[in-house]
C-alpha positions, 0 to 999 in steps of 0.5 A: 827851629826849622825855617818853617816854625819860624815862619809860622811863629812870625806870622803870628806877629803880623798885624792884620793889616799887614797880613794881605802883603804876606799872603799875597806872597805866599800864594806866589811862593806856594807854586811850584816852579814849572819848567819850560816845555821843549818848545819854548826852550828851543824858542829861547835858544833861537831868540839867544843866538840871534834868530827868531822875531822880536816886535816893538809895539802895541799889541794890537799892531801885532796881531794885526801883522799876524792875522794879515800873514794869514791871509 
């Protein structure tokens, strides 16, 4: 029995009250893995090597700082 066939048979055994959890999981699992684009990979590498910019705090303060730099 393949894994897919086993999963289908197990679904029949799950009570309706718990099916919402199974559906949420399956919807997440059905989304294909996405590879980051080149710009994102460069940004990750920059942070991994000690560069870049990190921020700790509320997002409202981050956006205030970003907008004030543009002026």
